[in-house]
Z-matrix of the N, CA and C atoms (Angstrom, degrees):
N
C 1 1.462
C 2 1.523 1 109.94
N 3 1.318 2 116.53 1 148.59
C 4 1.446 3 121.14 2 -179.13
C 5 1.522 4 110.77 3 -94.73
N 6 1.352 5 115.62 4 148.89
C 7 1.459 6 121.23 5 177.62
C 8 1.520 7 109.31 6 -78.44
N 9 1.343 8 117.38 7 131.10
C 10 1.450 9 122.84 8 176.21
C 11 1.520 10 109.15 9 -71.38
N 12 1.335 11 117.48 10 127.59
C 13 1.446 12 121.11 11 -179.86
C 14 1.525 13 113.55 12 -120.86
N 15 1.317 14 115.42 13 1.55
C 16 1.467 15 121.28 14 178.23
C 17 1.544 16 108.58 15 -80.84
N 18 1.319 17 116.01 16 115.92
C 19 1.480 18 120.43 17 -178.23
C 20 1.531 19 112.04 18 -54.93
N 21 1.308 20 116.52 19 -42.79
C 22 1.452 21 120.87 20 -176.18
C 23 1.520 22 111.50 21 -61.10
N 24 1.326 23 116.89 22 -39.88
C 25 1.473 24 120.91 23 179.27
C 26 1.522 25 112.10 24 -69.30
N 27 1.328 26 116.93 25 -24.51
C 28 1.455 27 121.01 26 -178.40
C 29 1.523 28 113.70 27 -89.48
N 30 1.315 29 117.44 28 -4.56
C 31 1.461 30 121.35 29 -175.54
C 32 1.526 31 113.33 30 -95.45
N 33 1.328 32 116.89 31 6.01
C 34 1.466 33 120.78 32 177.10
C 35 1.523 34 108.62 33 -92.64
N 36 1.331 35 119.27 34 116.64
C 37 1.480 36 121.49 35 179.77
C 38 1.535 37 111.21 36 -63.13
N 39 1.307 38 114.98 37 145.49
C 40 1.464 39 121.94 38 177.31
C 41 1.516 40 108.45 39 -102.41
N 42 1.328 41 119.03 40 113.89
C 43 1.477 42 120.82 41 -176.75
C 44 1.537 43 112.91 42 -75.34
N 45 1.312 44 114.26 43 161.24
C 46 1.480 45 120.21 44 173.07
C 47 1.530 46 108.30 45 -71.99
N 48 1.311 47 116.65 46 133.55
C 49 1.461 48 121.04 47 175.74
C 50 1.532 49 108.90 48 -150.94
N 51 1.299 50 115.56 49 157.98
C 52 1.461 51 120.92 50 -178.09
C 53 1.534 52 111.23 51 -61.70
N 54 1.316 53 116.25 52 133.73
C 55 1.460 54 121.06 53 178.38
C 56 1.530 55 107.32 54 -128.14
N 57 1.289 56 116.30 55 126.99
C 58 1.490 57 120.57 56 -177.40
C 59 1.528 58 110.48 57 -72.75
N 60 1.328 59 114.88 58 162.67
C 61 1.455 60 120.76 59 177.77
C 62 1.531 61 111.44 60 -57.19
N 63 1.304 62 116.30 61 -41.24
C 64 1.458 63 121.29 62 178.81
C 65 1.509 64 111.12 63 -63.64
N 66 1.343 65 117.27 64 -41.12
C 67 1.450 66 121.43 65 178.51
C 68 1.533 67 111.26 66 -66.37
N 69 1.344 68 116.29 67 -37.81
C 70 1.457 69 120.60 68 178.13
C 71 1.532 70 110.20 69 -62.80
N 72 1.317 71 116.36 70 -42.49
C 73 1.479 72 119.86 71 178.97
C 74 1.508 73 110.19 72 -64.13
N 75 1.321 74 117.34 73 -38.61
C 76 1.458 75 121.08 74 -178.17
C 77 1.517 76 110.90 75 -69.41
N 78 1.320 77 118.21 76 -45.77
C 79 1.474 78 121.27 77 -178.04
C 80 1.523 79 109.78 78 -67.94
N 81 1.358 80 116.79 79 -32.46
C 82 1.460 81 120.03 80 176.39
C 83 1.517 82 111.11 81 -63.11
N 84 1.335 83 116.55 82 -43.06
C 85 1.469 84 120.58 83 177.95
C 86 1.522 85 111.73 84 -63.26
N 87 1.341 86 114.97 85 -42.91
C 88 1.457 87 119.84 86 -178.12
C 89 1.533 88 110.95 87 -64.66
N 90 1.336 89 116.53 88 -48.67
C 91 1.468 90 119.93 89 -178.51
C 92 1.533 91 112.03 90 -64.03
N 93 1.349 92 115.46 91 -40.57
C 94 1.455 93 119.29 92 178.53
C 95 1.505 94 112.06 93 -63.73
N 96 1.324 95 116.51 94 -42.74
C 97 1.484 96 121.06 95 177.66
C 98 1.512 97 111.70 96 -64.56
N 99 1.327 98 116.77 97 -44.45
C 100 1.461 99 120.62 98 -173.51
C 101 1.528 100 112.88 99 -73.39
N 102 1.316 101 118.55 100 -32.92
C 103 1.466 102 118.81 101 179.24
C 104 1.526 103 110.48 102 -70.95
N 105 1.343 104 114.83 103 -31.89
C 106 1.479 105 117.81 104 175.09
C 107 1.535 106 109.36 105 -70.07
N 108 1.297 107 116.19 106 -40.23
C 109 1.480 108 121.37 107 -178.89
C 110 1.539 109 111.89 108 -64.31
N 111 1.327 110 115.33 109 -45.86
C 112 1.476 111 118.92 110 -174.39
C 113 1.525 112 113.58 111 -94.81
N 114 1.322 113 117.71 112 -12.99
C 115 1.452 114 119.95 113 -176.80
C 116 1.508 115 110.52 114 79.71
N 117 1.325 116 116.29 115 -171.04
C 118 1.455 117 119.22 116 -179.10
C 119 1.512 118 111.16 117 93.69
N 120 1.328 119 114.94 118 175.35
C 121 1.457 120 120.52 119 -178.28
C 122 1.523 121 112.57 120 -115.05
N 123 1.325 122 116.76 121 -2.35
C 124 1.445 123 119.37 122 -179.96
C 125 1.530 124 110.36 123 -158.62
N 126 1.324 125 116.19 124 152.17
C 127 1.466 126 120.20 125 -179.13
C 128 1.528 127 107.70 126 -158.39
N 129 1.326 128 116.01 127 134.70
C 130 1.471 129 119.81 128 176.30
C 131 1.524 130 109.16 129 -103.98
N 132 1.319 131 115.30 130 154.64
C 133 1.467 132 120.46 131 -176.29
C 134 1.515 133 111.62 132 -63.24
N 135 1.322 134 118.20 133 -35.96
C 136 1.469 135 119.22 134 -178.68
C 137 1.519 136 112.99 135 -72.18
N 138 1.336 137 117.49 136 -15.67
C 139 1.469 138 119.62 137 172.31
C 140 1.522 139 110.85 138 -69.77
N 141 1.308 140 116.08 139 -16.21
C 142 1.455 141 122.57 140 178.59
C 143 1.530 142 110.94 141 -103.27
N 144 1.338 143 115.98 142 4.17
C 145 1.461 144 120.60 143 -179.91
C 146 1.515 145 113.30 144 82.90
N 147 1.340 146 117.65 145 14.81
C 148 1.456 147 121.44 146 -179.10
C 149 1.527 148 110.31 147 -94.47
N 150 1.310 149 115.99 148 131.42
C 151 1.464 150 121.73 149 -178.30
C 152 1.520 151 110.19 150 -88.80
N 153 1.335 152 115.95 151 64.80
C 154 1.435 153 121.81 152 -179.53
C 155 1.521 154 108.70 153 -145.66
N 156 1.321 155 117.42 154 139.43
C 157 1.452 156 120.63 155 -177.44
C 158 1.541 157 109.72 156 -86.23
N 159 1.310 158 115.39 157 89.75
C 160 1.461 159 121.05 158 -177.15
C 161 1.520 160 108.33 159 -154.34
N 162 1.324 161 116.09 160 152.87
C 163 1.469 162 120.67 161 176.92
C 164 1.513 163 109.31 162 -153.09
N 165 1.317 164 115.67 163 167.13
C 166 1.470 165 121.62 164 179.21
C 167 1.520 166 108.61 165 -128.82
N 168 1.328 167 115.69 166 138.28
C 169 1.461 168 123.68 167 -179.92
C 170 1.510 169 106.61 168 -121.51
N 171 1.346 170 116.97 169 125.07
C 172 1.470 171 120.26 170 -176.21
C 173 1.532 172 109.17 171 -129.91
N 174 1.344 173 114.92 172 71.40
C 175 1.477 174 120.49 173 -178.17
C 176 1.508 175 109.98 174 -112.99
N 177 1.327 176 117.16 175 -53.89
C 178 1.455 177 122.96 176 -176.42
C 179 1.524 178 108.70 177 -110.56
N 180 1.311 179 117.05 178 117.64
C 181 1.449 180 123.01 179 -175.65
C 182 1.510 181 114.35 180 -73.13
N 183 1.340 182 115.85 181 -171.35
C 184 1.472 183 125.33 182 4.44
C 185 1.523 184 113.95 183 -81.13
N 186 1.325 185 117.77 184 -23.37
C 187 1.450 186 120.44 185 -178.47
C 188 1.526 187 111.24 186 -115.74
N 189 1.325 188 117.03 187 147.69
C 190 1.479 189 119.36 188 178.21
C 191 1.522 190 110.43 189 -68.32
N 192 1.333 191 115.72 190 157.91
C 193 1.458 192 121.46 191 176.24
C 194 1.517 193 109.69 192 -97.24
N 195 1.308 194 116.90 193 124.35
C 196 1.472 195 121.69 194 172.58
C 197 1.519 196 107.16 195 -103.97
N 198 1.326 197 116.49 196 124.75
C 199 1.449 198 122.63 197 -177.34
C 200 1.521 199 109.31 198 -110.52
N 201 1.317 200 117.19 199 123.51
C 202 1.466 201 122.75 200 -179.12
C 203 1.540 202 109.25 201 -105.11
N 204 1.320 203 116.37 202 124.20
C 205 1.460 204 122.86 203 -176.26
C 206 1.530 205 112.41 204 53.39
N 207 1.351 206 118.03 205 49.40
C 208 1.463 207 120.42 206 -177.99
C 209 1.522 208 112.03 207 -72.62
N 210 1.337 209 115.38 208 139.95
C 211 1.474 210 122.96 209 174.49
C 212 1.524 211 107.65 210 -135.82
N 213 1.311 212 117.19 211 133.02
C 214 1.455 213 120.85 212 173.85
C 215 1.522 214 107.84 213 -78.16
N 216 1.331 215 116.71 214 121.04
C 217 1.459 216 121.10 215 -176.87
C 218 1.530 217 113.11 216 -108.59
N 219 1.328 218 116.82 217 -16.95
C 220 1.458 219 120.81 218 175.35
C 221 1.518 220 109.76 219 -143.38
N 222 1.335 221 115.84 220 143.40
C 223 1.457 222 122.42 221 177.99
C 224 1.513 223 108.93 222 -135.88
N 225 1.316 224 117.05 223 141.36
C 226 1.469 225 118.97 224 175.68
C 227 1.526 226 109.15 225 -73.03
N 228 1.313 227 115.54 226 154.13
C 229 1.467 228 119.28 227 173.94
C 230 1.517 229 109.83 228 -76.23
N 231 1.329 230 116.95 229 -25.90
C 232 1.465 231 121.15 230 176.95
C 233 1.529 232 110.63 231 -71.40
N 234 1.315 233 116.61 232 134.72
C 235 1.456 234 120.92 233 176.33
C 236 1.521 235 109.98 234 -123.50
N 237 1.324 236 115.24 235 161.70
C 238 1.465 237 121.18 236 178.41
C 239 1.526 238 108.86 237 -133.80
N 240 1.301 239 115.94 238 151.49
C 241 1.461 240 120.68 239 172.66
C 242 1.519 241 107.61 240 -87.66
N 243 1.333 242 117.76 241 133.60
C 244 1.452 243 120.74 242 -176.86
C 245 1.529 244 108.20 243 -136.19
N 246 1.311 245 117.68 244 174.42
C 247 1.458 246 121.63 245 174.30
C 248 1.531 247 108.53 246 -124.69
N 249 1.310 248 117.01 247 133.88
C 250 1.464 249 120.41 248 -173.55
C 251 1.526 250 112.29 249 -133.02
N 252 1.324 251 112.99 250 155.70
C 253 1.461 252 121.62 251 172.22
C 254 1.514 253 108.35 252 -122.25
N 255 1.315 254 116.74 253 162.50
C 256 1.474 255 120.17 254 179.90
C 257 1.510 256 108.78 255 -146.08
N 258 1.329 257 116.46 256 133.71
C 259 1.465 258 121.17 257 179.35
C 260 1.514 259 112.30 258 -64.47
N 261 1.339 260 116.98 259 -20.96
C 262 1.456 261 120.43 260 179.08
C 263 1.522 262 112.69 261 -89.06
N 264 1.313 263 116.54 262 -2.34
C 265 1.475 264 122.80 263 -179.07
C 266 1.526 265 108.30 264 -126.71
N 267 1.318 266 117.40 265 95.74
C 268 1.456 267 121.41 266 -173.84
C 269 1.523 268 111.65 267 -62.24
N 270 1.344 269 117.44 268 -34.91
C 271 1.459 270 120.13 269 -179.60
C 272 1.520 271 111.40 270 -61.74
N 273 1.318 272 116.31 271 -35.48
C 274 1.463 273 119.75 272 -176.82
C 275 1.530 274 111.67 273 -70.76
N 276 1.320 275 117.31 274 -21.45
C 277 1.466 276 120.19 275 179.16
C 278 1.523 277 110.97 276 -70.45
N 279 1.337 278 115.36 277 -21.96
C 280 1.475 279 119.68 278 176.83
C 281 1.527 280 110.93 279 -100.91
N 282 1.329 281 115.46 280 -34.54
C 283 1.463 282 120.50 281 -179.92
C 284 1.520 283 108.49 282 -132.83
N 285 1.352 284 118.22 283 97.14
C 286 1.468 285 120.85 284 -178.11
C 287 1.523 286 112.34 285 -56.31
N 288 1.323 287 115.50 286 152.74
C 289 1.444 288 123.80 287 -178.78
C 290 1.524 289 109.48 288 -98.34
N 291 1.351 290 116.61 289 133.13
C 292 1.451 291 120.98 290 178.68
C 293 1.529 292 108.09 291 -81.74
N 294 1.340 293 115.59 292 128.01
C 295 1.475 294 121.09 293 -176.90
C 296 1.524 295 111.01 294 -127.04
N 297 1.318 296 115.17 295 171.17
C 298 1.461 297 122.11 296 171.63
C 299 1.525 298 108.00 297 -117.54
N 300 1.312 299 115.96 298 126.74
C 301 1.478 300 120.03 299 -178.73
C 302 1.519 301 110.53 300 -131.68
N 303 1.317 302 115.92 301 157.10
C 304 1.464 303 121.15 302 175.10
C 305 1.520 304 108.66 303 -72.98
N 306 1.327 305 115.75 304 145.23
C 307 1.448 306 120.81 305 -176.13
C 308 1.527 307 111.86 306 -71.08
N 309 1.334 308 116.31 307 -32.83
C 310 1.479 309 121.17 308 176.06
C 311 1.511 310 109.42 309 -140.12
N 312 1.310 311 116.52 310 149.84
C 313 1.474 312 121.65 311 175.47
C 314 1.527 313 108.43 312 -143.99
N 315 1.328 314 114.84 313 153.75
C 316 1.468 315 121.02 314 172.81
C 317 1.516 316 106.79 315 -118.57
N 318 1.331 317 115.85 316 134.19
C 319 1.464 318 122.12 317 -175.34
C 320 1.534 319 109.91 318 -120.67
N 321 1.314 320 116.37 319 134.80
C 322 1.463 321 122.11 320 172.11
C 323 1.521 322 108.04 321 -104.46
N 324 1.323 323 117.57 322 131.84
C 325 1.462 324 121.08 323 177.35
C 326 1.518 325 108.85 324 -141.81
N 327 1.320 326 116.16 325 157.33
C 328 1.457 327 120.54 326 -174.43
C 329 1.501 328 114.06 327 -65.96
N 330 1.329 329 117.63 328 -35.84
C 331 1.461 330 120.38 329 -172.91
C 332 1.544 331 114.14 330 -90.41
N 333 1.331 332 117.33 331 -27.00
C 334 1.463 333 119.98 332 -175.62
C 335 1.526 334 113.67 333 -116.49
N 336 1.320 335 116.65 334 -4.00
C 337 1.474 336 119.50 335 -176.79
C 338 1.512 337 110.59 336 73.20
N 339 1.319 338 117.14 337 -137.06
C 340 1.458 339 122.06 338 -179.39
C 341 1.524 340 110.42 339 -90.20
N 342 1.320 341 116.50 340 129.14
C 343 1.462 342 121.86 341 178.22
C 344 1.523 343 107.25 342 -128.01
N 345 1.327 344 116.06 343 129.32
C 346 1.471 345 120.42 344 179.80
C 347 1.517 346 109.99 345 -104.04
N 348 1.333 347 114.55 346 137.12
C 349 1.457 348 120.61 347 -179.14
C 350 1.533 349 107.86 348 -120.46
N 351 1.333 350 116.24 349 129.06
C 352 1.467 351 120.31 350 -175.77
C 353 1.525 352 109.17 351 -157.50
N 354 1.339 353 116.96 352 163.92
C 355 1.469 354 120.27 353 176.71
C 356 1.520 355 112.03 354 -58.54
N 357 1.293 356 116.75 355 151.11
C 358 1.454 357 121.75 356 177.66
C 359 1.524 358 111.62 357 -70.65
N 360 1.338 359 115.59 358 -32.38
C 361 1.463 360 120.13 359 -177.85
C 362 1.536 361 109.53 360 -65.45
N 363 1.330 362 116.85 361 142.31
C 364 1.465 363 119.86 362 -178.76
C 365 1.535 364 111.71 363 -59.14
N 366 1.319 365 115.31 364 147.57
C 367 1.474 366 120.13 365 179.03
C 368 1.532 367 110.14 366 -59.12
N 369 1.304 368 116.12 367 134.31
C 370 1.466 369 120.43 368 179.76
C 371 1.516 370 112.75 369 97.11
N 372 1.356 371 116.54 370 -16.02
C 373 1.454 372 118.73 371 178.27
C 374 1.512 373 109.13 372 -101.04
N 375 1.310 374 116.56 373 131.19
C 376 1.465 375 121.39 374 -179.75
C 377 1.525 376 110.76 375 -97.41
N 378 1.318 377 116.21 376 155.11
C 379 1.448 378 121.36 377 175.42
C 380 1.526 379 108.98 378 -70.50
N 381 1.305 380 117.53 379 137.17
C 382 1.450 381 121.44 380 -176.62
C 383 1.526 382 112.25 381 -91.86
N 384 1.326 383 117.24 382 -23.54
C 385 1.458 384 120.65 383 -178.77
C 386 1.527 385 108.93 384 -137.90
N 387 1.312 386 116.46 385 161.29
C 388 1.469 387 120.06 386 177.03
C 389 1.529 388 110.12 387 -65.43
N 390 1.341 389 116.22 388 -29.35
C 391 1.476 390 119.01 389 177.76
C 392 1.513 391 110.15 390 -65.77
N 393 1.318 392 118.32 391 -40.41
C 394 1.481 393 121.56 392 176.55
C 395 1.508 394 109.55 393 -63.74
N 396 1.334 395 116.67 394 -42.18
C 397 1.458 396 121.85 395 -177.64
C 398 1.529 397 111.55 396 -60.72
N 399 1.329 398 116.65 397 -51.39
C 400 1.459 399 120.31 398 -174.69
C 401 1.543 400 112.73 399 -81.25
N 402 1.315 401 117.23 400 -9.97
C 403 1.477 402 119.82 401 176.49
C 404 1.523 403 111.15 402 -97.03
N 405 1.333 404 117.74 403 0.77
C 406 1.469 405 122.12 404 178.27
C 407 1.542 406 107.75 405 -75.76
N 408 1.330 407 115.84 406 100.69
C 409 1.472 408 120.34 407 -176.21
C 410 1.518 409 112.63 408 -66.24
N 411 1.334 410 117.05 409 -29.55
C 412 1.455 411 119.97 410 178.04
C 413 1.523 412 110.47 411 -64.92
N 414 1.319 413 116.56 412 -42.63
C 415 1.451 414 121.28 413 178.23
C 416 1.520 415 111.06 414 -67.08
N 417 1.334 416 116.65 415 -41.37
C 418 1.448 417 120.62 416 178.01
C 419 1.524 418 110.64 417 -60.98
N 420 1.326 419 116.61 418 -43.35
C 421 1.471 420 120.01 419 179.10
C 422 1.528 421 110.64 420 -63.05
N 423 1.333 422 116.77 421 -38.69
C 424 1.462 423 122.21 422 179.32
C 425 1.535 424 110.37 423 -63.86
N 426 1.323 425 116.17 424 -43.48
C 427 1.470 426 119.75 425 178.08
C 428 1.531 427 110.13 426 -65.66
N 429 1.319 428 116.44 427 -40.53
C 430 1.465 429 122.13 428 -178.14
C 431 1.526 430 112.19 429 -62.53
N 432 1.328 431 116.30 430 -43.56
C 433 1.472 432 118.48 431 -178.61
C 434 1.531 433 110.76 432 -68.05
N 435 1.328 434 117.38 433 -34.08
C 436 1.452 435 119.68 434 175.77
C 437 1.525 436 110.77 435 -65.72
N 438 1.332 437 115.93 436 -39.93
C 439 1.481 438 122.07 437 178.90
C 440 1.540 439 110.23 438 -60.68
N 441 1.334 440 116.24 439 -47.14
C 442 1.463 441 119.95 440 -174.71
C 443 1.537 442 111.36 441 -72.28
N 444 1.325 443 117.69 442 -39.25
C 445 1.465 444 119.77 443 178.10
C 446 1.526 445 109.77 444 -67.63
N 447 1.333 446 116.95 445 -34.38
C 448 1.462 447 120.35 446 173.39
C 449 1.540 448 109.80 447 -57.10
N 450 1.322 449 117.14 448 -44.00
C 451 1.467 450 120.65 449 177.63
C 452 1.543 451 110.08 450 -54.21
N 453 1.318 452 114.95 451 -46.28
C 454 1.465 453 119.95 452 -178.38
C 455 1.517 454 112.29 453 -67.28
N 456 1.329 455 115.78 454 -22.07
C 457 1.459 456 120.58 455 177.81
C 458 1.534 457 111.96 456 -94.77
N 459 1.358 458 116.20 457 4.30
C 460 1.466 459 120.66 458 179.14
C 461 1.518 460 113.33 459 77.77
N 462 1.339 461 117.70 460 21.25
C 463 1.441 462 121.97 461 -178.40
C 464 1.540 463 109.13 462 -109.94
N 465 1.316 464 116.95 463 132.78
C 466 1.464 465 122.78 464 -179.74
C 467 1.515 466 110.13 465 -104.23
N 468 1.328 467 116.71 466 152.96
C 469 1.468 468 120.41 467 -178.84
C 470 1.518 469 112.44 468 -65.09
N 471 1.316 470 117.10 469 -18.25
C 472 1.477 471 120.75 470 179.12
C 473 1.529 472 112.16 471 -90.40
N 474 1.333 473 118.11 472 -3.49
C 475 1.454 474 121.13 473 176.09
C 476 1.535 475 109.28 474 -64.50
N 477 1.316 476 116.56 475 153.17
C 478 1.461 477 120.90 476 -176.50
C 479 1.526 478 112.33 477 -61.16
N 480 1.332 479 117.19 478 -26.91
C 481 1.458 480 119.96 479 -178.69
C 482 1.531 481 112.09 480 -76.63
N 483 1.309 482 117.81 481 -12.61
C 484 1.477 483 121.24 482 -178.51
C 485 1.526 484 113.08 483 -117.89
N 486 1.334 485 116.70 484 -34.02
C 487 1.456 486 118.68 485 -176.16
C 488 1.515 487 111.02 486 -71.16
N 489 1.318 488 115.20 487 137.10
C 490 1.472 489 120.57 488 -178.67
C 491 1.516 490 111.72 489 -68.75
N 492 1.295 491 114.48 490 136.79
C 493 1.472 492 120.20 491 168.51
C 494 1.511 493 106.60 492 -148.35
N 495 1.322 494 116.05 493 164.18
C 496 1.465 495 120.12 494 -177.43
C 497 1.519 496 111.78 495 -61.57
N 498 1.334 497 116.79 496 -21.05
C 499 1.475 498 119.16 497 -177.38
C 500 1.518 499 113.06 498 -93.54
N 501 1.335 500 116.80 499 -6.80
C 502 1.458 501 119.73 500 -177.23
C 503 1.523 502 111.14 501 -72.81
N 504 1.319 503 115.95 502 -43.46
C 505 1.438 504 121.06 503 -177.88
C 506 1.509 505 109.96 504 -98.31
N 507 1.314 506 116.46 505 128.71
C 508 1.460 507 119.63 506 -178.79
C 509 1.504 508 110.08 507 -62.60
N 510 1.342 509 117.88 508 143.86
C 511 1.469 510 121.07 509 179.06
C 512 1.526 511 110.51 510 -56.96
N 513 1.273 512 115.65 511 143.61
C 514 1.464 513 120.58 512 -177.59
C 515 1.522 514 109.39 513 -128.84
N 516 1.325 515 114.87 514 141.09
C 517 1.456 516 119.81 515 176.29
C 518 1.523 517 107.49 516 -91.32
N 519 1.331 518 115.58 517 132.75
C 520 1.456 519 120.18 518 -177.97
C 521 1.525 520 109.64 519 -112.18
N 522 1.329 521 113.69 520 145.52
C 523 1.468 522 119.19 521 172.57
C 524 1.530 523 108.65 522 -75.96
N 525 1.309 524 117.21 523 153.71
C 526 1.475 525 120.67 524 -175.41
C 527 1.516 526 112.28 525 -56.92
N 528 1.319 527 116.78 526 -35.37
C 529 1.472 528 119.86 527 -176.72
C 530 1.525 529 113.18 528 -100.85
N 531 1.345 530 116.64 529 6.72
C 532 1.459 531 120.10 530 177.58
C 533 1.520 532 109.94 531 -72.18
N 534 1.325 533 115.79 532 138.34
C 535 1.458 534 120.14 533 -178.14
C 536 1.542 535 109.36 534 -84.64
N 537 1.312 536 116.05 535 133.98
C 538 1.463 537 122.54 536 179.19
C 539 1.514 538 109.14 537 -128.35
N 540 1.349 539 116.92 538 159.22
C 541 1.445 540 120.91 539 174.83
C 542 1.531 541 108.62 540 -94.56
N 543 1.299 542 116.02 541 121.92
C 544 1.451 543 121.95 542 -179.12
C 545 1.520 544 110.81 543 -107.26
N 546 1.322 545 115.76 544 128.81
C 547 1.459 546 120.36 545 175.83
C 548 1.516 547 108.36 546 -95.55
N 549 1.327 548 116.12 547 122.74
C 550 1.462 549 121.93 548 -179.20
C 551 1.520 550 110.22 549 -83.47
N 552 1.332 551 118.60 550 160.35
C 553 1.477 552 121.07 551 178.51
C 554 1.520 553 113.07 552 -56.84
N 555 1.328 554 117.53 553 -24.72
C 556 1.471 555 121.82 554 179.29
C 557 1.529 556 111.51 555 -74.57
N 558 1.354 557 116.78 556 -11.69
C 559 1.451 558 120.46 557 -176.68
C 560 1.515 559 113.22 558 98.55
N 561 1.315 560 117.32 559 -13.74
C 562 1.459 561 121.28 560 178.05
C 563 1.529 562 109.63 561 -74.41
N 564 1.335 563 115.69 562 157.69
C 565 1.468 564 119.96 563 179.66
C 566 1.521 565 109.91 564 -121.07
N 567 1.308 566 115.22 565 153.47
C 568 1.453 567 120.42 566 -178.83
C 569 1.524 568 109.71 567 -151.30
N 570 1.323 569 117.36 568 137.56
C 571 1.447 570 121.55 569 174.81
C 572 1.528 571 109.22 570 -86.96
N 573 1.321 572 116.69 571 137.43
C 574 1.462 573 120.68 572 177.00
C 575 1.528 574 109.32 573 -160.58
N 576 1.311 575 117.19 574 168.07
C 577 1.447 576 120.80 575 178.68
C 578 1.532 577 109.26 576 -70.12
N 579 1.349 578 114.52 577 147.74
C 580 1.474 579 120.35 578 -175.06
C 581 1.536 580 110.60 579 -59.51
N 582 1.341 581 118.08 580 -38.38
C 583 1.436 582 120.17 581 -177.44
C 584 1.544 583 111.94 582 -64.43
N 585 1.319 584 116.38 583 -26.71
C 586 1.466 585 120.02 584 177.07
C 587 1.529 586 110.46 585 -84.03
N 588 1.341 587 116.63 586 -33.24
C 589 1.474 588 120.63 587 -177.74
C 590 1.533 589 112.01 588 -74.76
N 591 1.358 590 117.86 589 -32.98
C 592 1.448 591 122.65 590 -174.25
C 593 1.537 592 114.77 591 -52.03
N 594 1.333 593 119.42 592 -50.40
C 595 1.451 594 119.65 593 -178.85
C 596 1.532 595 113.80 594 -68.32
N 597 1.339 596 117.23 595 -15.47
C 598 1.459 597 120.40 596 -178.20
C 599 1.533 598 112.90 597 -83.27
N 600 1.356 599 115.62 598 -11.23
C 601 1.447 600 118.48 599 -178.97
C 602 1.515 601 113.00 600 -64.57
N 603 1.305 602 116.48 601 -30.93
C 604 1.485 603 120.19 602 -178.82
C 605 1.533 604 112.30 603 -74.61
N 606 1.337 605 116.09 604 -6.43
C 607 1.463 606 120.59 605 178.68
C 608 1.527 607 111.58 606 -104.59
N 609 1.342 608 116.63 607 19.29
C 610 1.449 609 120.54 608 176.85
C 611 1.505 610 115.83 609 92.21
N 612 1.337 611 116.92 610 6.14
C 613 1.456 612 120.08 611 176.81
C 614 1.529 613 108.58 612 -80.89
N 615 1.333 614 115.68 613 165.23
C 616 1.467 615 120.20 614 -175.89
C 617 1.533 616 109.19 615 -145.91
N 618 1.343 617 116.29 616 134.50
C 619 1.450 618 120.22 617 175.64
C 620 1.507 619 109.72 618 -85.23
N 621 1.324 620 117.68 619 124.84
C 622 1.469 621 121.51 620 -178.88
C 623 1.523 622 110.70 621 -90.26
């Protein structure tokens, strides 16, 4: 099956509807086959042109998660800036899109019940480096499930409600020794204390 890349076709929300056990088995086979075929860590059924509210998440093994009629029922107030790619957006495969996502979410689905997605790092502990941040598979899985459920809701990562901008996140006051993620002009990121990051802002750096 081919990946849908027409934005207009992807902007139609897929409603919750009854799905039989046989249909669940069939859509599970299709999604599992197609994510292996196309690669990536997540895929929604409507990206394949299927009118069914289902998606697959393949971040933390051994087996991928197939979610049937998933709905996000809880979201953290804390958000993070992330970078994402999408199989339906060829440009993003070369240049990832910066997004804003909730740090934790809880999802209800017909086949698995309630599933909670959150960073792997213990609550209260912050990432010390950008390498730790982007290697946190729990956080990546949390971002991925939000991305795929957005697809099912007709929302794209490039929509204004998802794409990162300086006005999306409310200004925050930082303590001098608080660690922040700094984006360098090269596009690389680095964690450092706010007092060290502050003078670098005038050289084109940005606090994420």
